[in-house]
C-alpha positions as CSV (number, residue, x, y, z in Angstrom):
1,M,0.0,0.0,0.0
2,D,1.3,3.5,-0.9
3,T,1.4,5.7,2.1
4,K,1.1,8.8,-0.1
5,T,-2.5,7.7,-1.2
6,F,-3.4,6.1,2.1
7,D,-6.7,7.4,3.5
8,S,-6.8,7.6,7.3
9,K,-10.5,6.7,7.0
10,V,-9.6,3.2,5.9
11,L,-7.9,2.5,9.2
12,D,-10.7,4.2,11.1
13,H,-13.2,1.9,9.3
14,I,-11.0,-1.1,10.4
15,L,-10.8,0.1,13.9
16,E,-14.6,0.7,14.0
17,N,-15.3,-2.9,12.8
18,M,-13.0,-4.3,15.4
19,L,-14.6,-2.2,18.1
20,K,-18.0,-3.4,16.7
21,A,-16.8,-7.0,17.0
22,V,-15.7,-6.5,20.6
23,Q,-19.0,-4.8,21.4
24,N,-20.9,-7.6,19.8
25,S,-19.1,-10.1,22.0
26,K,-19.9,-7.9,25.0
27,D,-23.5,-7.9,24.0
28,E,-23.6,-11.6,23.6
29,I,-22.1,-12.1,27.1
30,F,-24.7,-9.7,28.5
31,K,-27.5,-11.6,26.7
32,I,-26.2,-14.9,28.2
33,G,-26.3,-13.2,31.7
34,E,-29.8,-11.8,31.1
35,T,-31.1,-15.2,30.0
36,S,-29.5,-16.8,32.9
37,R,-31.1,-14.2,35.2
38,Q,-34.5,-14.8,33.7
39,E,-34.2,-18.5,34.1
40,H,-33.0,-17.9,37.7
41,E,-36.1,-15.8,38.5
42,S,-38.4,-18.6,36.9
43,L,-36.7,-21.3,38.8
44,I,-37.2,-19.4,42.1
45,R,-40.9,-19.0,41.4
46,E,-41.1,-22.7,40.6
47,L,-39.1,-23.7,43.7
48,K,-41.6,-21.7,45.8
49,I,-44.5,-23.6,44.4
50,V,-42.7,-26.9,44.8
51,K,-42.0,-26.2,48.5
52,E,-45.7,-25.3,49.0
53,H,-46.7,-28.6,47.4
54,V,-44.2,-30.5,49.5
55,N,-45.7,-29.1,52.7
56,L,-49.2,-29.8,51.6
57,V,-48.3,-33.4,50.7
58,I,-46.5,-33.8,54.0
59,D,-49.6,-32.7,56.0
60,K,-51.9,-34.9,53.9
61,N,-49.5,-37.8,54.3
62,D,-49.6,-37.3,58.1
63,K,-53.4,-37.3,58.2
64,L,-53.6,-40.3,56.0
65,S,-51.1,-42.2,58.1
66,V,-53.4,-41.7,61.1
67,Q,-56.5,-42.9,59.2
68,S,-54.5,-45.9,57.8
69,K,-53.4,-46.9,61.4
70,F,-57.1,-46.8,62.5
71,A,-58.1,-48.8,59.4
72,R,-55.5,-51.5,60.2
73,Q,-56.6,-51.6,63.8
74,R,-60.3,-52.0,62.6
75,L,-59.2,-54.9,60.3
76,V,-57.3,-56.6,63.2
77,E,-60.5,-56.3,65.3
78,V,-62.6,-57.8,62.5
79,N,-60.2,-60.7,62.0
80,K,-60.2,-61.5,65.7
81,N,-64.0,-61.5,66.0
82,F,-64.8,-62.7,62.6
83,Q,-68.0,-64.5,63.7
84,H,-69.5,-61.3,65.2
85,F,-69.4,-59.3,61.9
86,T,-71.3,-59.6,58.7
87,E,-69.6,-60.5,55.5
88,E,-70.3,-56.9,54.4
89,D,-68.5,-55.5,57.5
90,V,-65.5,-57.7,56.7
91,R,-65.3,-56.7,53.1
92,M,-65.6,-53.0,53.9
93,A,-62.9,-53.3,56.6
94,Y,-60.4,-55.0,54.1
95,E,-61.2,-52.5,51.2
96,K,-60.8,-49.5,53.4
97,A,-57.5,-50.6,54.8
98,H,-56.2,-51.5,51.3
99,S,-57.4,-48.3,49.7
100,L,-55.7,-46.2,52.5
101,Q,-52.5,-48.1,52.0
102,V,-52.5,-47.6,48.3
103,E,-53.3,-43.9,48.7
104,L,-50.6,-43.5,51.3
105,A,-48.0,-45.2,49.1
106,M,-48.9,-42.9,46.2
107,L,-48.6,-39.9,48.4
108,K,-45.1,-41.0,49.7
109,E,-44.0,-41.4,46.0
110,K,-45.4,-38.0,45.2
111,E,-43.5,-36.5,48.2
112,K,-40.3,-38.1,47.1
113,Q,-40.7,-36.8,43.5
114,L,-41.4,-33.3,45.0
115,R,-38.4,-33.4,47.2
116,D,-36.1,-34.5,44.3
117,R,-37.4,-31.7,42.2
118,R,-36.9,-29.3,44.9
119,D,-33.2,-30.4,45.4
120,E,-32.7,-30.3,41.6
121,L,-34.1,-26.6,41.5
122,E,-31.8,-25.6,44.3
123,R,-28.7,-27.0,42.6
124,R,-29.6,-25.3,39.3
125,L,-30.3,-22.0,41.1
126,Y,-26.8,-22.2,42.7
127,S,-25.1,-22.9,39.3
128,L,-27.1,-20.1,37.6
129,K,-26.3,-17.5,40.3
130,D,-22.5,-18.3,40.0
131,M,-22.7,-18.0,36.1
132,I,-24.7,-14.7,36.4
133,E,-22.0,-13.1,38.8
134,R,-19.2,-14.3,36.5
135,S,-20.9,-13.0,33.3
136,E,-21.4,-9.6,34.9
137,H,-17.8,-9.5,35.9
138,L,-16.7,-10.3,32.4
139,V,-19.0,-7.6,30.9
140,G,-17.3,-5.1,33.2
141,Q,-13.8,-6.3,32.2
142,I,-14.7,-6.1,28.4
143,S,-16.1,-2.6,29.0
144,V,-12.8,-1.5,30.3
145,V,-11.1,-3.0,27.2
146,L,-13.5,-1.0,24.9
147,N,-12.7,2.2,26.8
148,Y,-9.0,1.7,26.3
149,L,-9.6,1.0,22.6
150,N,-11.7,4.1,22.2
151,Q,-9.1,6.2,23.8
152,D,-6.5,4.7,21.4
153,L,-8.4,5.9,18.4
154,K,-7.5,9.6,18.9
155,Q,-3.8,8.6,19.4
156,M,-4.0,6.7,16.1
157,G,-5.0,9.8,14.3
158,D,-1.9,11.6,15.4
159,V,0.3,8.6,14.4
160,L,-1.2,8.5,10.9
161,E,-0.5,12.2,10.4
162,D,3.2,11.6,11.3
163,A,3.2,8.4,9.1
164,K,2.3,10.5,6.0
165,E,5.5,12.4,6.5
166,K,7.6,9.3,7.1
167,Q,6.3,6.8,4.5
168,E,8.2,3.7,5.3
169,F,8.0,4.0,9.1
170,G,4.4,5.1,8.9
171,L,3.5,2.0,6.9
172,R,5.2,-0.3,9.4
173,I,3.3,1.5,12.3
174,I,0.0,0.8,10.5
175,E,1.0,-2.9,9.8
176,A,2.1,-3.4,13.4
177,Q,-1.0,-1.8,15.0
178,E,-3.3,-3.6,12.6
179,E,-1.6,-6.9,13.5
180,E,-1.9,-6.0,17.2
181,R,-5.6,-5.2,16.9
182,K,-6.1,-8.6,15.0
183,R,-4.4,-10.4,17.8
184,L,-6.4,-8.6,20.4
185,S,-9.6,-9.3,18.5
186,R,-8.6,-13.1,18.3
187,E,-7.7,-13.2,22.0
188,I,-11.0,-11.7,23.1
189,H,-12.9,-14.0,20.7
190,D,-11.1,-17.1,21.6
191,G,-10.8,-16.2,25.4
192,P,-13.7,-14.6,27.2
193,A,-16.3,-14.8,24.4
194,Q,-15.7,-18.5,23.7
195,M,-15.5,-19.1,27.5
196,L,-18.9,-17.7,28.0
197,A,-20.3,-20.0,25.2
198,N,-18.6,-22.9,26.9
199,V,-20.1,-21.8,30.3
200,L,-23.6,-22.0,28.8
201,M,-23.0,-25.5,27.4
202,R,-21.3,-26.7,30.5
203,S,-24.2,-25.5,32.7
204,D,-26.5,-27.7,30.7
205,L,-24.0,-30.6,31.1
206,I,-23.8,-30.0,34.9
207,D,-27.7,-30.1,35.1
208,R,-27.7,-33.5,33.4
209,I,-24.8,-34.8,35.4
210,F,-26.6,-33.9,38.7
211,R,-29.7,-35.8,37.5
212,E,-27.9,-38.8,35.9
213,R,-24.8,-39.3,37.8
214,G,-25.3,-37.6,41.2
215,S,-24.0,-34.6,43.1
216,E,-20.4,-35.7,43.4
217,D,-19.8,-35.8,39.7
218,G,-21.9,-32.6,39.4
219,F,-19.8,-30.7,41.9
220,K,-16.6,-31.9,40.0
221,E,-18.0,-30.3,36.8
222,I,-18.8,-27.0,38.8
223,K,-15.2,-27.0,40.0
224,S,-14.0,-27.4,36.4
225,L,-16.4,-24.6,35.3
226,R,-14.9,-22.3,37.9
227,E,-11.4,-22.9,36.6
228,M,-12.5,-22.1,33.0
229,V,-14.1,-18.7,34.1
230,R,-11.0,-18.0,36.2
231,E,-8.8,-18.4,33.1
232,A,-11.0,-16.1,31.1
233,L,-10.8,-13.4,33.8
234,Y,-7.0,-13.8,33.7
235,E,-6.9,-13.3,30.0
236,V,-9.1,-10.3,30.2
237,R,-6.8,-8.7,32.8
238,R,-3.7,-9.5,30.8
239,I,-5.2,-7.9,27.6
240,I,-6.1,-4.8,29.6
241,Y,-2.6,-4.6,31.1
242,D,-1.0,-4.9,27.6
243,L,-3.1,-2.0,26.3
244,R,-2.2,0.3,29.2
245,P,-1.3,-0.5,32.8
246,M,-4.0,1.1,35.0
247,A,-1.3,1.4,37.7
248,L,0.5,4.0,35.5
249,D,-2.4,6.5,36.1
250,D,-2.9,5.6,39.7
251,L,0.7,5.2,41.1
252,G,3.0,6.8,38.5
253,L,6.0,5.7,36.5
254,I,8.3,4.2,39.1
255,P,6.0,1.9,41.0
256,T,4.5,0.7,37.7
257,L,7.9,0.0,36.2
258,R,8.9,-1.9,39.3
259,K,5.7,-4.0,39.3
260,Y,5.9,-4.6,35.5
261,L,9.6,-5.7,35.5
262,A,9.0,-8.0,38.5
263,T,6.1,-9.6,36.7
264,V,8.2,-10.0,33.5
265,E,11.0,-11.6,35.5
266,E,8.7,-14.0,37.3
267,Y,6.7,-15.2,34.2
268,D,9.5,-15.1,31.6
269,G,12.2,-16.7,33.8
270,R,14.9,-16.3,31.2
271,A,16.7,-13.4,32.8
272,K,17.2,-11.7,36.1
273,I,15.9,-8.0,35.9
274,V,17.4,-5.5,38.2
275,F,15.6,-2.1,38.6
276,T,17.0,1.0,40.3
277,N,15.9,4.6,40.5
278,N,17.1,7.8,42.1
279,G,14.5,7.7,44.9
280,A,11.9,9.7,43.1
281,E,9.3,7.1,44.1
282,T,6.3,9.3,44.3
283,N,7.5,12.2,41.8
284,R,4.8,12.3,39.3
285,L,5.5,13.3,35.7
286,P,3.1,14.6,33.1
287,A,1.1,11.8,31.6
288,R,2.7,11.8,28.2
289,F,6.1,11.4,29.8
290,E,5.0,8.5,32.0
291,V,3.4,6.7,29.0
292,A,6.3,7.2,26.6
293,L,9.0,6.3,29.1
294,F,7.1,3.2,30.2
295,R,6.7,2.1,26.6
296,L,10.5,2.8,25.9
297,V,11.5,0.5,28.8
298,Q,8.9,-2.1,27.8
299,E,10.2,-2.2,24.2
300,A,13.8,-2.3,25.3
301,V,13.3,-5.1,27.8
302,T,11.1,-7.1,25.3
303,N,13.8,-6.8,22.7
304,A,16.5,-8.0,25.1
305,L,14.4,-11.0,26.2
306,K,13.4,-11.9,22.6
307,H,16.6,-11.4,20.7
308,S,19.7,-11.1,23.1
309,E,19.5,-14.3,25.0
310,A,20.5,-12.3,28.1
311,T,20.7,-13.6,31.6
312,Q,20.6,-10.3,33.3
313,I,18.9,-6.9,32.4
314,D,19.6,-3.7,34.3
315,V,17.1,-0.9,34.2
316,K,17.9,2.5,35.7
317,V,15.7,5.6,35.9
318,E,17.0,9.0,36.9
319,V,14.4,11.8,37.4
320,L,16.3,15.0,37.7
321,I,15.3,18.6,37.9
322,D,15.8,19.3,34.2
323,K,15.9,16.0,32.5
324,I,15.1,12.2,32.8
325,N,17.7,9.5,32.1
326,L,16.9,6.0,31.2
327,V,19.5,3.2,30.9
328,I,18.7,-0.3,29.9
329,K,21.6,-2.7,29.8
330,D,21.8,-6.5,29.1
331,N,24.5,-9.1,29.0
332,G,23.2,-10.7,25.9
333,K,24.9,-11.6,22.6
334,G,24.8,-8.1,21.2
335,F,24.5,-7.0,17.5
336,I,26.0,-4.6,15.0
337,V,23.8,-1.4,15.3
338,N,24.4,-0.1,11.7
339,Q,23.7,-3.5,10.2
340,V,20.4,-3.9,12.1
341,R,19.3,-0.4,11.1
342,S,19.8,-1.3,7.5
343,E,17.5,-4.3,7.8
344,K,14.0,-2.7,7.9
345,K,12.3,-5.8,9.2
346,N,14.5,-6.2,12.2
347,S,14.9,-2.5,12.9
348,F,11.3,-1.6,13.5
349,G,11.5,-1.9,17.3
350,L,14.5,0.5,17.3
351,M,12.8,2.9,14.9
352,G,9.8,3.0,17.2
353,M,11.9,3.9,20.2
354,K,13.8,6.6,18.2
355,E,10.4,8.0,17.1
356,R,9.1,8.2,20.7
357,V,12.2,9.9,22.0
358,E,12.2,12.4,19.2
359,L,8.5,13.3,20.0
360,L,9.7,14.3,23.5
361,D,12.8,16.2,22.0
362,G,15.1,13.7,23.6
363,K,18.1,11.7,22.5
364,I,18.7,8.0,22.3
365,V,22.1,6.2,22.0
366,I,22.4,2.5,21.4
367,N,25.8,0.8,21.9
368,S,26.3,-2.8,21.1
369,M,28.7,-5.3,19.7
370,P,28.5,-9.0,19.1
371,G,29.2,-10.9,22.3
372,Q,29.4,-7.7,24.4
373,G,25.7,-7.1,25.2
374,T,23.7,-3.9,24.6
375,I,23.3,-0.6,26.4
376,I,20.6,1.9,25.5
377,V,20.8,5.4,26.9
378,I,17.8,7.7,26.6
379,Q,17.7,11.3,27.8
380,V,14.6,13.4,27.8
381,P,14.3,17.1,28.8
382,R,11.6,17.7,31.5
383,N,10.5,20.9,29.8
384,A,9.8,19.1,26.5
């Protein structure tokens, strides 16, 4: 695609379609939650009726048991004094005792059926309540994702304007961001959205298991269902953090970097990451500084982990009165800087870092040689 003739409306259209897809997924999750809520309310009404019927049957059963007892006593009396009763009296005593026993047996069977239905309804209500709560939580998480995506639209307009002046780099920005949004769309579709569909199917399966195989197997399935939902929530949180760490707005650059680097070290496991700063723990910077500096460190550390095979990465931040210094150093295999810059495919990360630094009127120096690791020094004026 020729960047000279590129129309920013094309990318806007792509982004709108992606947002629409995410919104549709959110709506589907909401519909699942609403359907579950309606079923939950219907089951509550049915459970109330079943409990009332159980109480009525129990009362009737008690009264009938008393009548049956007297009928059996009458039958015993007739049998003992058979010669003192007419044939009609004997026949009526037998028929009444038998009739009451049959009716009592039917009532007990009905009571058992009603109790089983009551227990089944209570189990389904428990499962539905859990699914409703989790679907509401997922809807809230996806709403956060949508908010971040909507905020990024304005930033994309600025990026495209700059891309028109720098054709090759602008094209690569568009390709990379489009690929990232496709990845995000796939993750949301394959993660939370797919998960909620599975939740619906698994809830039906759990219902059948409770009825056919018993509560023990049913609760095993519920435990598995909880794990599935927990994984979906983890994926949503990870997607949100990749878009923009919320801690950056709440706590500032230094605490967010410390948490981010500790998390990367823990989950990646390939390198030890040492973070130091000049003690400006709570010294807040303008938002554009904090976002840009965080992304610079993120890009540098990602490159070191991905390409350098480093076993240690040192990150240092100095917040001075008139400037901010960043130093990212690794003991990896290193590279020839000029050679990488000439390879457009491999230099995209470095070009992006250079572009961010230039937007802040700063300077970036990259020193590296094969077998000697890499040092990246970034200096940004605070009055930029």
